[in-house]
C-alpha positions as YAML, in Angstrom:
chain: A
units: angstrom
residues:
- id: 1
  name: MET
  ca: [0.00, 0.00, 0.00]
- id: 2
  name: GLY
  ca: [1.16, 3.52, -0.74]
- id: 3
  name: LYS
  ca: [1.64, 5.98, 2.08]
- id: 4
  name: PRO
  ca: [-1.76, 7.65, 2.66]
- id: 5
  name: LEU
  ca: [-2.04, 11.37, 1.94]
- id: 6
  name: ALA
  ca: [-5.33, 11.65, 3.80]
- id: 7
  name: ALA
  ca: [-8.36, 9.58, 4.73]
- id: 8
  name: ILE
  ca: [-11.98, 9.69, 3.66]
- id: 9
  name: VAL
  ca: [-14.02, 9.38, 6.84]
- id: 10
  name: GLY
  ca: [-17.49, 10.33, 5.67]
- id: 11
  name: TYR
  ca: [-19.56, 11.14, 2.62]
- id: 12
  name: ALA
  ca: [-23.04, 11.87, 1.32]
- id: 13
  name: MET
  ca: [-24.73, 12.44, -2.00]
- id: 14
  name: THR
  ca: [-28.16, 13.08, -3.41]
- id: 15
  name: GLU
  ca: [-29.86, 10.75, -5.79]
- id: 16
  name: VAL
  ca: [-29.12, 11.73, -9.41]
- id: 17
  name: GLY
  ca: [-31.84, 13.18, -11.60]
- id: 18
  name: ASP
  ca: [-33.85, 16.37, -11.88]
- id: 19
  name: PHE
  ca: [-33.64, 18.94, -9.08]
- id: 20
  name: GLN
  ca: [-35.06, 21.93, -10.95]
- id: 21
  name: HIS
  ca: [-37.25, 22.72, -7.94]
- id: 22
  name: SER
  ca: [-34.27, 22.79, -5.54]
- id: 23
  name: THR
  ca: [-31.60, 25.44, -5.34]
- id: 24
  name: PRO
  ca: [-27.87, 24.69, -5.38]
- id: 25
  name: LEU
  ca: [-27.73, 26.14, -1.86]
- id: 26
  name: GLU
  ca: [-30.34, 23.68, -0.59]
- id: 27
  name: LEU
  ca: [-28.55, 20.69, -2.15]
- id: 28
  name: ALA
  ca: [-25.18, 21.85, -0.83]
- id: 29
  name: ALA
  ca: [-26.57, 22.21, 2.69]
- id: 30
  name: ARG
  ca: [-28.11, 18.75, 2.51]
- id: 31
  name: VAL
  ca: [-24.93, 16.91, 1.52]
- id: 32
  name: PHE
  ca: [-22.77, 18.98, 3.87]
- id: 33
  name: ARG
  ca: [-24.98, 18.15, 6.84]
- id: 34
  name: GLU
  ca: [-25.29, 14.46, 5.92]
- id: 35
  name: SER
  ca: [-21.58, 14.00, 5.20]
- id: 36
  name: ILE
  ca: [-20.36, 15.33, 8.54]
- id: 37
  name: ALA
  ca: [-23.00, 13.25, 10.33]
- id: 38
  name: HIS
  ca: [-21.77, 10.18, 8.44]
- id: 39
  name: ALA
  ca: [-18.18, 11.01, 9.46]
- id: 40
  name: GLY
  ca: [-19.19, 11.45, 13.11]
- id: 41
  name: VAL
  ca: [-17.72, 14.95, 13.31]
- id: 42
  name: GLU
  ca: [-19.28, 18.28, 14.23]
- id: 43
  name: LYS
  ca: [-19.42, 21.43, 12.16]
- id: 44
  name: LYS
  ca: [-16.90, 23.11, 14.48]
- id: 45
  name: ASP
  ca: [-14.33, 20.40, 13.56]
- id: 46
  name: VAL
  ca: [-14.33, 21.35, 9.86]
- id: 47
  name: GLU
  ca: [-11.34, 23.56, 9.04]
- id: 48
  name: GLY
  ca: [-11.55, 23.69, 5.27]
- id: 49
  name: LEU
  ca: [-14.24, 23.84, 2.58]
- id: 50
  name: ILE
  ca: [-13.20, 23.11, -1.00]
- id: 51
  name: ILE
  ca: [-15.93, 23.45, -3.61]
- id: 52
  name: THR
  ca: [-16.84, 23.51, -7.30]
- id: 53
  name: PRO
  ca: [-19.05, 26.07, -9.06]
- id: 54
  name: GLU
  ca: [-22.80, 25.49, -9.01]
- id: 55
  name: GLY
  ca: [-22.87, 23.69, -12.35]
- id: 56
  name: PHE
  ca: [-22.44, 23.87, -16.12]
- id: 57
  name: GLY
  ca: [-24.85, 25.47, -18.55]
- id: 58
  name: CYS
  ca: [-26.36, 27.65, -15.83]
- id: 59
  name: PRO
  ca: [-25.61, 31.06, -14.30]
- id: 60
  name: ASN
  ca: [-23.06, 30.74, -11.51]
- id: 61
  name: ALA
  ca: [-23.00, 33.04, -8.51]
- id: 62
  name: MET
  ca: [-19.83, 34.91, -7.65]
- id: 63
  name: ILE
  ca: [-18.15, 34.32, -4.26]
- id: 64
  name: TRP
  ca: [-20.14, 31.10, -3.93]
- id: 65
  name: GLY
  ca: [-17.81, 29.80, -1.21]
- id: 66
  name: PRO
  ca: [-18.42, 32.63, 1.26]
- id: 67
  name: ARG
  ca: [-22.14, 32.31, 0.58]
- id: 68
  name: LEU
  ca: [-21.99, 28.64, 1.58]
- id: 69
  name: CYS
  ca: [-20.01, 29.44, 4.73]
- id: 70
  name: GLU
  ca: [-22.57, 32.05, 5.69]
- id: 71
  name: TYR
  ca: [-25.45, 29.65, 5.07]
- id: 72
  name: PHE
  ca: [-23.74, 26.84, 7.00]
- id: 73
  name: GLY
  ca: [-22.52, 29.11, 9.80]
- id: 74
  name: LEU
  ca: [-19.05, 27.76, 9.10]
- id: 75
  name: PRO
  ca: [-15.84, 29.71, 9.77]
- id: 76
  name: VAL
  ca: [-12.88, 27.98, 8.08]
- id: 77
  name: LYS
  ca: [-9.11, 28.30, 7.73]
- id: 78
  name: SER
  ca: [-9.21, 27.40, 4.03]
- id: 79
  name: LEU
  ca: [-11.91, 28.22, 1.47]
- id: 80
  name: THR
  ca: [-11.26, 27.37, -2.17]
- id: 81
  name: GLN
  ca: [-13.31, 27.04, -5.34]
- id: 82
  name: MET
  ca: [-11.90, 25.19, -8.36]
- id: 83
  name: GLU
  ca: [-13.17, 24.85, -11.91]
- id: 84
  name: CYS
  ca: [-11.75, 22.60, -14.61]
- id: 85
  name: GLY
  ca: [-14.77, 21.15, -16.35]
- id: 86
  name: GLY
  ca: [-15.71, 17.64, -15.37]
- id: 87
  name: ALA
  ca: [-12.43, 17.20, -13.52]
- id: 88
  name: SER
  ca: [-13.31, 20.00, -11.08]
- id: 89
  name: SER
  ca: [-14.26, 18.00, -7.99]
- id: 90
  name: ALA
  ca: [-11.42, 15.50, -8.55]
- id: 91
  name: ILE
  ca: [-9.00, 18.43, -8.44]
- id: 92
  name: CYS
  ca: [-10.79, 19.75, -5.34]
- id: 93
  name: LEU
  ca: [-10.26, 16.38, -3.66]
- id: 94
  name: LYS
  ca: [-6.60, 16.40, -4.65]
- id: 95
  name: TYR
  ca: [-6.14, 19.90, -3.25]
- id: 96
  name: ALA
  ca: [-7.83, 19.02, 0.04]
- id: 97
  name: ALA
  ca: [-5.72, 15.86, 0.43]
- id: 98
  name: ALA
  ca: [-2.58, 17.89, -0.23]
- id: 99
  name: GLU
  ca: [-3.57, 20.52, 2.36]
- id: 100
  name: ILE
  ca: [-4.07, 17.75, 4.90]
- id: 101
  name: ALA
  ca: [-0.80, 16.03, 3.97]
- id: 102
  name: LEU
  ca: [0.97, 19.39, 4.46]
- id: 103
  name: ARG
  ca: [-0.69, 19.68, 7.89]
- id: 104
  name: ASN
  ca: [-2.44, 22.90, 6.97]
- id: 105
  name: LEU
  ca: [-5.78, 21.26, 7.73]
- id: 106
  name: ASP
  ca: [-6.90, 18.36, 9.88]
- id: 107
  name: ILE
  ca: [-10.50, 17.93, 8.68]
- id: 108
  name: ALA
  ca: [-11.92, 19.30, 5.43]
- id: 109
  name: VAL
  ca: [-15.07, 18.93, 3.36]
- id: 110
  name: VAL
  ca: [-15.00, 18.73, -0.43]
- id: 111
  name: LEU
  ca: [-18.39, 19.62, -1.89]
- id: 112
  name: ALA
  ca: [-19.78, 19.74, -5.43]
- id: 113
  name: VAL
  ca: [-23.18, 20.69, -6.79]
- id: 114
  name: ASP
  ca: [-24.45, 20.58, -10.37]
- id: 115
  name: VAL
  ca: [-27.92, 21.88, -11.12]
- id: 116
  name: ARG
  ca: [-28.46, 22.33, -14.83]
- id: 117
  name: ALA
  ca: [-31.50, 20.32, -15.91]
- id: 118
  name: ALA
  ca: [-34.04, 23.02, -15.10]
- id: 119
  name: THR
  ca: [-36.37, 23.89, -17.96]
- id: 120
  name: PRO
  ca: [-35.93, 27.54, -19.02]
- id: 121
  name: THR
  ca: [-38.99, 29.64, -18.28]
- id: 122
  name: ASP
  ca: [-38.77, 31.82, -21.38]
- id: 123
  name: GLN
  ca: [-36.77, 32.30, -24.55]
- id: 124
  name: ARG
  ca: [-34.58, 35.06, -23.10]
- id: 125
  name: ASN
  ca: [-33.44, 32.85, -20.23]
- id: 126
  name: PHE
  ca: [-32.81, 30.02, -22.69]
- id: 127
  name: LEU
  ca: [-30.61, 32.19, -24.88]
- id: 128
  name: SER
  ca: [-28.66, 33.71, -22.01]
- id: 129
  name: SER
  ca: [-28.16, 30.65, -19.83]
- id: 130
  name: LEU
  ca: [-27.62, 27.96, -22.46]
- id: 131
  name: ILE
  ca: [-26.74, 29.10, -25.96]
- id: 132
  name: TRP
  ca: [-24.43, 31.95, -25.03]
- id: 133
  name: GLY
  ca: [-22.94, 29.92, -22.23]
- id: 134
  name: GLN
  ca: [-22.19, 27.03, -24.56]
- id: 135
  name: MET
  ca: [-20.72, 29.36, -27.18]
- id: 136
  name: GLY
  ca: [-18.38, 30.62, -24.50]
- id: 137
  name: LEU
  ca: [-17.50, 27.04, -23.61]
- id: 138
  name: TYR
  ca: [-16.69, 25.83, -27.12]
- id: 139
  name: GLY
  ca: [-15.01, 29.00, -28.36]
- id: 140
  name: PRO
  ca: [-15.01, 31.05, -31.56]
- id: 141
  name: TYR
  ca: [-13.92, 28.26, -33.92]
- id: 142
  name: LEU
  ca: [-16.44, 25.56, -32.95]
- id: 143
  name: ALA
  ca: [-19.47, 27.40, -31.55]
- id: 144
  name: PRO
  ca: [-20.42, 29.24, -34.81]
- id: 145
  name: TYR
  ca: [-20.92, 25.82, -36.45]
- id: 146
  name: GLY
  ca: [-23.51, 24.77, -33.89]
- id: 147
  name: ALA
  ca: [-21.24, 22.93, -31.45]
- id: 148
  name: PHE
  ca: [-23.50, 23.37, -28.44]
- id: 149
  name: THR
  ca: [-22.69, 19.90, -27.10]
- id: 150
  name: PRO
  ca: [-19.48, 17.87, -27.35]
- id: 151
  name: ILE
  ca: [-21.13, 14.77, -28.82]
- id: 152
  name: HIS
  ca: [-20.07, 15.51, -32.41]
- id: 153
  name: MET
  ca: [-16.43, 15.60, -31.36]
- id: 154
  name: TYR
  ca: [-16.72, 12.38, -29.36]
- id: 155
  name: ALA
  ca: [-18.51, 10.76, -32.32]
- id: 156
  name: MET
  ca: [-15.50, 11.40, -34.54]
- id: 157
  name: GLY
  ca: [-13.30, 9.70, -31.95]
- id: 158
  name: VAL
  ca: [-15.58, 6.66, -31.76]
- id: 159
  name: GLN
  ca: [-15.71, 6.44, -35.58]
- id: 160
  name: ARG
  ca: [-11.93, 6.43, -35.73]
- id: 161
  name: TYR
  ca: [-11.65, 3.86, -32.94]
- id: 162
  name: MET
  ca: [-14.08, 1.50, -34.67]
- id: 163
  name: PHE
  ca: [-12.19, 1.88, -37.95]
- id: 164
  name: GLU
  ca: [-8.74, 1.32, -36.45]
- id: 165
  name: TYR
  ca: [-9.62, -1.77, -34.40]
- id: 166
  name: GLY
  ca: [-12.58, -3.29, -36.23]
- id: 167
  name: VAL
  ca: [-14.90, -2.82, -33.26]
- id: 168
  name: THR
  ca: [-18.57, -3.21, -34.17]
- id: 169
  name: ALA
  ca: [-21.59, -1.20, -33.13]
- id: 170
  name: ARG
  ca: [-23.14, -4.33, -31.56]
- id: 171
  name: GLU
  ca: [-20.04, -4.90, -29.42]
- id: 172
  name: ILE
  ca: [-20.14, -1.32, -28.14]
- id: 173
  name: ALA
  ca: [-23.87, -1.62, -27.43]
- id: 174
  name: HIS
  ca: [-23.21, -4.25, -24.76]
- id: 175
  name: LEU
  ca: [-21.67, -1.65, -22.45]
- id: 176
  name: PRO
  ca: [-24.86, 0.39, -21.80]
- id: 177
  name: VAL
  ca: [-26.67, -2.89, -21.08]
- id: 178
  name: VAL
  ca: [-24.12, -3.91, -18.44]
- id: 179
  name: LEU
  ca: [-24.14, -0.45, -16.87]
- id: 180
  name: ARG
  ca: [-27.94, -0.41, -16.71]
- id: 181
  name: GLU
  ca: [-27.86, -3.80, -14.98]
- id: 182
  name: TYR
  ca: [-25.58, -2.34, -12.31]
- id: 183
  name: ALA
  ca: [-27.72, 0.81, -12.01]
- id: 184
  name: SER
  ca: [-30.82, -1.31, -11.42]
- id: 185
  name: LYS
  ca: [-29.26, -2.17, -8.04]
- id: 186
  name: ASN
  ca: [-28.36, 1.43, -7.15]
- id: 187
  name: GLU
  ca: [-31.03, 3.46, -5.40]
- id: 188
  name: PHE
  ca: [-29.21, 6.70, -6.29]
- id: 189
  name: ALA
  ca: [-29.15, 6.01, -10.07]
- id: 190
  name: GLN
  ca: [-31.08, 8.11, -12.57]
- id: 191
  name: PHE
  ca: [-32.03, 5.20, -14.87]
- id: 192
  name: ARG
  ca: [-32.77, 1.74, -13.47]
- id: 193
  name: THR
  ca: [-35.02, 0.00, -16.03]
- id: 194
  name: PRO
  ca: [-33.17, -2.88, -17.77]
- id: 195
  name: ILE
  ca: [-32.35, -2.53, -21.47]
- id: 196
  name: THR
  ca: [-31.10, -4.88, -24.21]
- id: 197
  name: VAL
  ca: [-28.49, -4.60, -26.93]
- id: 198
  name: ASP
  ca: [-31.29, -4.24, -29.48]
- id: 199
  name: ASP
  ca: [-32.80, -1.42, -27.41]
- id: 200
  name: VAL
  ca: [-29.48, 0.39, -27.65]
- id: 201
  name: LEU
  ca: [-29.06, -0.15, -31.39]
- id: 202
  name: ASN
  ca: [-32.68, 0.83, -32.09]
- id: 203
  name: SER
  ca: [-32.51, 4.01, -30.03]
- id: 204
  name: ARG
  ca: [-32.25, 7.30, -31.90]
- id: 205
  name: MET
  ca: [-28.97, 8.00, -33.68]
- id: 206
  name: VAL
  ca: [-27.73, 11.20, -32.08]
- id: 207
  name: SER
  ca: [-24.43, 11.62, -33.90]
- id: 208
  name: PRO
  ca: [-23.14, 8.63, -35.89]
- id: 209
  name: PRO
  ca: [-22.14, 6.15, -34.57]
- id: 210
  name: ILE
  ca: [-23.48, 7.19, -31.13]
- id: 211
  name: HIS
  ca: [-27.05, 6.17, -30.23]
- id: 212
  name: GLN
  ca: [-29.14, 7.86, -27.56]
- id: 213
  name: LEU
  ca: [-28.72, 4.98, -25.09]
- id: 214
  name: GLU
  ca: [-24.95, 5.29, -25.52]
- id: 215
  name: CYS
  ca: [-25.04, 8.89, -24.22]
- id: 216
  name: CYS
  ca: [-24.95, 10.17, -20.66]
- id: 217
  name: PRO
  ca: [-27.99, 12.22, -19.59]
- id: 218
  name: LEU
  ca: [-28.09, 15.80, -18.35]
- id: 219
  name: SER
  ca: [-28.31, 15.34, -14.60]
- id: 220
  name: ASP
  ca: [-28.57, 17.27, -11.37]
- id: 221
  name: GLY
  ca: [-27.04, 16.21, -8.09]
- id: 222
  name: ALA
  ca: [-24.68, 17.02, -5.25]
- id: 223
  name: ALA
  ca: [-22.03, 15.21, -3.23]
- id: 224
  name: ALA
  ca: [-19.71, 15.88, -0.31]
- id: 225
  name: ILE
  ca: [-16.73, 14.01, 1.11]
- id: 226
  name: VAL
  ca: [-15.14, 14.53, 4.53]
- id: 227
  name: LEU
  ca: [-11.35, 14.17, 4.64]
- id: 228
  name: ALA
  ca: [-9.18, 13.87, 7.72]
- id: 229
  name: SER
  ca: [-5.53, 13.41, 8.51]
- id: 230
  name: VAL
  ca: [-4.37, 9.83, 8.89]
- id: 231
  name: GLU
  ca: [-3.87, 10.30, 12.63]
- id: 232
  name: THR
  ca: [-7.32, 11.77, 13.19]
- id: 233
  name: ALA
  ca: [-8.98, 9.19, 10.96]
- id: 234
  name: ARG
  ca: [-7.56, 6.36, 13.04]
- id: 235
  name: LYS
  ca: [-9.14, 7.94, 16.12]
- id: 236
  name: ILE
  ca: [-12.58, 8.78, 14.79]
- id: 237
  name: SER
  ca: [-13.38, 6.31, 12.00]
- id: 238
  name: PRO
  ca: [-13.84, 2.53, 12.24]
- id: 239
  name: LYS
  ca: [-13.61, 2.27, 8.43]
- id: 240
  name: PRO
  ca: [-11.32, 4.92, 6.96]
- id: 241
  name: VAL
  ca: [-10.50, 4.82, 3.27]
- id: 242
  name: TRP
  ca: [-6.97, 5.91, 2.45]
- id: 243
  name: ILE
  ca: [-6.21, 8.23, -0.44]
- id: 244
  name: THR
  ca: [-2.81, 6.98, -1.52]
- id: 245
  name: ALA
  ca: [-2.12, 8.73, -4.83]
- id: 246
  name: PHE
  ca: [-3.25, 11.12, -7.54]
- id: 247
  name: GLY
  ca: [-2.16, 11.45, -11.14]
- id: 248
  name: GLU
  ca: [-3.02, 14.45, -13.30]
- id: 249
  name: TYR
  ca: [-2.27, 15.58, -16.84]
- id: 250
  name: HIS
  ca: [-3.69, 18.23, -19.21]
- id: 251
  name: ASP
  ca: [-2.59, 18.48, -22.83]
- id: 252
  name: SER
  ca: [-2.47, 21.65, -24.91]
- id: 253
  name: SER
  ca: [-5.88, 21.33, -26.54]
- id: 254
  name: HIS
  ca: [-9.50, 22.23, -25.87]
- id: 255
  name: PHE
  ca: [-12.07, 19.65, -27.05]
- id: 256
  name: VAL
  ca: [-10.65, 18.85, -30.52]
- id: 257
  name: TYR
  ca: [-7.05, 17.72, -30.87]
- id: 258
  name: GLY
  ca: [-5.07, 19.31, -33.66]
- id: 259
  name: ALA
  ca: [-2.07, 17.03, -33.92]
- id: 260
  name: ARG
  ca: [-3.06, 13.47, -33.04]
- id: 261
  name: ALA
  ca: [-5.71, 10.80, -33.42]
- id: 262
  name: LEU
  ca: [-9.05, 11.11, -31.64]
- id: 263
  name: SER
  ca: [-9.10, 7.40, -30.77]
- id: 264
  name: THR
  ca: [-6.94, 7.60, -27.67]
- id: 265
  name: PHE
  ca: [-6.73, 9.90, -24.65]
- id: 266
  name: PRO
  ca: [-3.13, 10.39, -23.51]
- id: 267
  name: GLY
  ca: [-4.27, 12.37, -20.46]
- id: 268
  name: VAL
  ca: [-5.86, 9.24, -19.02]
- id: 269
  name: GLU
  ca: [-2.85, 7.08, -19.82]
- id: 270
  name: ILE
  ca: [-0.39, 9.52, -18.23]
- id: 271
  name: ALA
  ca: [-2.51, 10.31, -15.16]
- id: 272
  name: ALA
  ca: [-3.22, 6.60, -14.53]
- id: 273
  name: LYS
  ca: [0.46, 5.73, -14.83]
- id: 274
  name: GLN
  ca: [1.40, 8.50, -12.39]
- id: 275
  name: ALA
  ca: [-1.21, 7.47, -9.84]
- id: 276
  name: CYS
  ca: [-0.37, 3.77, -10.00]
- id: 277
  name: GLU
  ca: [3.37, 4.39, -9.68]
- id: 278
  name: LYS
  ca: [2.89, 6.68, -6.68]
- id: 279
  name: ALA
  ca: [0.60, 4.16, -4.98]
- id: 280
  name: GLY
  ca: [2.89, 1.24, -5.78]
- id: 281
  name: VAL
  ca: [0.22, -0.65, -7.72]
- id: 282
  name: THR
  ca: [-0.48, -1.65, -11.32]
- id: 283
  name: PRO
  ca: [-3.82, -1.72, -13.17]
- id: 284
  name: LYS
  ca: [-3.93, -5.46, -12.45]
- id: 285
  name: ASP
  ca: [-3.95, -4.69, -8.71]
- id: 286
  name: VAL
  ca: [-7.08, -2.53, -8.98]
- id: 287
  name: ASP
  ca: [-10.09, -4.39, -7.59]
- id: 288
  name: LEU
  ca: [-12.67, -1.97, -8.98]
- id: 289
  name: ALA
  ca: [-12.72, 1.26, -10.96]
- id: 290
  name: GLU
  ca: [-15.10, 4.12, -11.55]
- id: 291
  name: ILE
  ca: [-14.50, 5.61, -15.00]
- id: 292
  name: TYR
  ca: [-15.84, 8.94, -16.23]
- id: 293
  name: GLY
  ca: [-17.41, 7.57, -19.43]
- id: 294
  name: VAL
  ca: [-19.87, 10.04, -20.96]
- id: 295
  name: PHE
  ca: [-20.36, 7.99, -24.15]
- id: 296
  name: ALA
  ca: [-20.14, 4.22, -24.52]
- id: 297
  name: GLY
  ca: [-17.42, 4.15, -27.18]
- id: 298
  name: THR
  ca: [-15.14, 6.62, -25.46]
- id: 299
  name: GLU
  ca: [-15.64, 4.86, -22.13]
- id: 300
  name: LEU
  ca: [-14.19, 1.75, -23.76]
- id: 301
  name: ILE
  ca: [-11.24, 3.78, -25.05]
- id: 302
  name: THR
  ca: [-10.66, 5.02, -21.50]
- id: 303
  name: TYR
  ca: [-10.54, 1.43, -20.19]
- id: 304
  name: GLU
  ca: [-7.69, 0.80, -22.60]
- id: 305
  name: ASP
  ca: [-5.87, 4.06, -21.89]
- id: 306
  name: PHE
  ca: [-5.97, 3.24, -18.18]
- id: 307
  name: GLY
  ca: [-4.23, -0.06, -18.92]
- id: 308
  name: PHE
  ca: [-7.02, -2.49, -18.07]
- id: 309
  name: PHE
  ca: [-7.15, -3.99, -21.58]
- id: 310
  name: PRO
  ca: [-5.00, -3.88, -24.75]
- id: 311
  name: ARG
  ca: [-5.90, -1.44, -27.52]
- id: 312
  name: GLY
  ca: [-9.07, -2.44, -29.31]
- id: 313
  name: HIS
  ca: [-9.98, -5.17, -26.81]
- id: 314
  name: ALA
  ca: [-12.20, -3.39, -24.25]
- id: 315
  name: ALA
  ca: [-15.47, -3.97, -26.12]
- id: 316
  name: ALA
  ca: [-14.80, -7.70, -26.36]
- id: 317
  name: ALA
  ca: [-13.86, -7.72, -22.65]
- id: 318
  name: VAL
  ca: [-17.25, -6.26, -21.77]
- id: 319
  name: VAL
  ca: [-19.05, -8.81, -23.96]
- id: 320
  name: GLU
  ca: [-17.07, -11.61, -22.27]
- id: 321
  name: GLY
  ca: [-17.99, -10.39, -18.77]
- id: 322
  name: ARG
  ca: [-14.47, -9.36, -17.81]
- id: 323
  name: THR
  ca: [-15.66, -6.00, -16.38]
- id: 324
  name: ARG
  ca: [-18.15, -7.70, -14.05]
- id: 325
  name: ALA
  ca: [-17.69, -9.10, -10.56]
- id: 326
  name: GLY
  ca: [-15.34, -12.08, -10.83]
- id: 327
  name: GLY
  ca: [-13.80, -10.75, -14.05]
- id: 328
  name: ASP
  ca: [-10.52, -8.93, -14.65]
- id: 329
  name: VAL
  ca: [-11.73, -5.71, -13.02]
- id: 330
  name: PRO
  ca: [-15.29, -4.63, -12.18]
- id: 331
  name: ILE
  ca: [-15.80, -1.20, -13.76]
- id: 332
  name: ASN
  ca: [-18.57, 1.32, -13.07]
- id: 333
  name: VAL
  ca: [-20.60, -0.94, -10.82]
- id: 334
  name: SER
  ca: [-22.47, 2.22, -9.80]
- id: 335
  name: GLY
  ca: [-24.09, 2.21, -13.25]
- id: 336
  name: GLY
  ca: [-21.60, 4.61, -14.79]
- id: 337
  name: ARG
  ca: [-22.39, 7.96, -16.31]
- id: 338
  name: LEU
  ca: [-24.78, 6.40, -18.85]
- id: 339
  name: SER
  ca: [-27.21, 5.02, -16.24]
- id: 340
  name: PHE
  ca: [-26.15, 6.25, -12.81]
- id: 341
  name: GLY
  ca: [-26.22, 9.74, -14.29]
- id: 342
  name: HIS
  ca: [-23.84, 12.62, -14.79]
- id: 343
  name: PRO
  ca: [-24.05, 15.83, -12.73]
- id: 344
  name: ALA
  ca: [-20.67, 16.75, -14.18]
- id: 345
  name: THR
  ca: [-19.04, 18.81, -11.45]
- id: 346
  name: ALA
  ca: [-20.15, 16.31, -8.81]
- id: 347
  name: THR
  ca: [-19.43, 13.16, -10.85]
- id: 348
  name: PRO
  ca: [-15.85, 12.50, -9.62]
- id: 349
  name: LEU
  ca: [-16.98, 12.78, -5.98]
- id: 350
  name: MET
  ca: [-19.80, 10.35, -6.68]
- id: 351
  name: GLU
  ca: [-17.28, 7.97, -8.24]
- id: 352
  name: ALA
  ca: [-15.12, 8.25, -5.13]
- id: 353
  name: ILE
  ca: [-18.16, 7.62, -2.92]
- id: 354
  name: GLU
  ca: [-18.96, 4.42, -4.83]
- id: 355
  name: LEU
  ca: [-15.40, 3.24, -4.23]
- id: 356
  name: CYS
  ca: [-15.67, 4.10, -0.54]
- id: 357
  name: ALA
  ca: [-18.96, 2.24, -0.18]
- id: 358
  name: GLN
  ca: [-17.40, -0.82, -1.81]
- id: 359
  name: LEU
  ca: [-14.15, -0.66, 0.21]
- id: 360
  name: ARG
  ca: [-16.15, -0.26, 3.44]
- id: 361
  name: GLY
  ca: [-18.54, -3.10, 2.55]
- id: 362
  name: GLU
  ca: [-21.55, -0.77, 2.39]
- id: 363
  name: ALA
  ca: [-22.63, -1.14, -1.26]
- id: 364
  name: GLY
  ca: [-25.68, -3.31, -0.66]
- id: 365
  name: GLU
  ca: [-26.87, -5.44, -3.59]
- id: 366
  name: ARG
  ca: [-23.92, -4.52, -5.77]
- id: 367
  name: GLN
  ca: [-21.26, -5.18, -3.11]
- id: 368
  name: LEU
  ca: [-18.14, -6.84, -4.49]
- id: 369
  name: PRO
  ca: [-16.27, -9.53, -2.49]
- id: 370
  name: ASP
  ca: [-13.68, -7.79, -0.27]
- id: 371
  name: PRO
  ca: [-12.14, -5.16, -2.58]
- id: 372
  name: VAL
  ca: [-8.93, -3.52, -1.30]
- id: 373
  name: VAL
  ca: [-7.75, -1.14, -4.06]
- id: 374
  name: GLY
  ca: [-10.01, 1.15, -6.06]
- id: 375
  name: ALA
  ca: [-9.38, 3.80, -8.72]
- id: 376
  name: PHE
  ca: [-11.49, 6.61, -10.12]
- id: 377
  name: GLN
  ca: [-10.95, 8.96, -13.04]
- id: 378
  name: GLY
  ca: [-12.27, 12.39, -13.97]
- id: 379
  name: GLU
  ca: [-11.78, 14.40, -17.13]
- id: 380
  name: HIS
  ca: [-12.57, 17.63, -18.95]
- id: 381
  name: GLY
  ca: [-13.24, 18.62, -22.53]
- id: 382
  name: MET
  ca: [-13.04, 15.66, -24.90]
- id: 383
  name: VAL
  ca: [-10.75, 14.01, -22.36]
- id: 384
  name: ASN
  ca: [-8.18, 16.74, -23.00]
- id: 385
  name: GLY
  ca: [-7.11, 16.33, -19.40]
- id: 386
  name: ALA
  ca: [-7.61, 13.75, -16.70]
- id: 387
  name: VAL
  ca: [-7.24, 13.12, -12.98]
- id: 388
  name: VAL
  ca: [-6.85, 9.62, -11.53]
- id: 389
  name: ALA
  ca: [-6.94, 8.74, -7.83]
- id: 390
  name: ILE
  ca: [-6.11, 5.52, -6.00]
- id: 391
  name: LEU
  ca: [-8.12, 4.71, -2.86]
- id: 392
  name: GLU
  ca: [-7.35, 1.80, -0.54]
- id: 393
  name: LYS
  ca: [-9.24, 0.02, 2.19]
- id: 394
  name: GLY
  ca: [-8.22, 1.25, 5.64]
- id: 395
  name: GLY
  ca: [-7.16, -1.04, 8.42]
...
């Protein structure tokens, strides 16, 4: 086991879905309160609050952190907000663990909220909160051509991947079926009704070769994780989960790569290698993984970039059951982004919470037999950057 940087001693999250009738403040207060109760600590023990913005595709309040502290009645030594797309809360977790490892903090809460599924009330709100926001996100070269979602860029990557390795649409369609089966056992998941391979292939073609059931949904949700120093965790928690390593890499691109193939994501490969080396493990040592797969085809690419399977072999591995319990490595037993749901800024924390539940033996119907090492991965853009963390069962 690698030397722990910090320990996860408590956590909480909302179910994933549609919270258009709740405010980000209400959701943040809920997961903050529930997470410290789960950790067995009091509000006065929390020394740091590390947060993400309120969400993507929606107006974000300025000085959101101080607003939360006021609402919680929480004075802190450290208050930080970080934004890096879908990797935001993974980077928040890394920062909090580093602050604890440096002994600047003893107990900290990392909190993420994403509320973006609300239906606009009129055309003006729609234009201001969605279209102009997305144009700002995708920039002056892509937005004028109607790039209001990243799916067209991901679709090009999946097309190239299928061409290079001879992967078929039917093989890829098995992944959403497996993820939905896992989600059917997860009370927090957005979609729980079983589906078949034919359901996937007969669903609407959104951007060839990606079908609707191969896409993540727009989701709302919130999550919070309580971190403590190793010494404090041993005193207060019967089941700490050690954070033993992070890897992180961001290449010099934004959504579309200009100088390399779209069928591989070097950020994942580099970040995974860093994290594994620091933790003293290999991908073969990982007992379960939570992967940030927003589309079925690119999720399979990520499995390969992480090192779980050789290039072009991940789809066959899923078909053969090698990503299930008892296989090479169970992946996305939460249901993954396709079925568990995808409140983007909160997604990495929810991945980490799934690992914690499994490592602590608290995952209910989907509990795996005695996992010890878990890994989760977050990303931004079209996987232009990635963060990987290694978590290990405490003892």
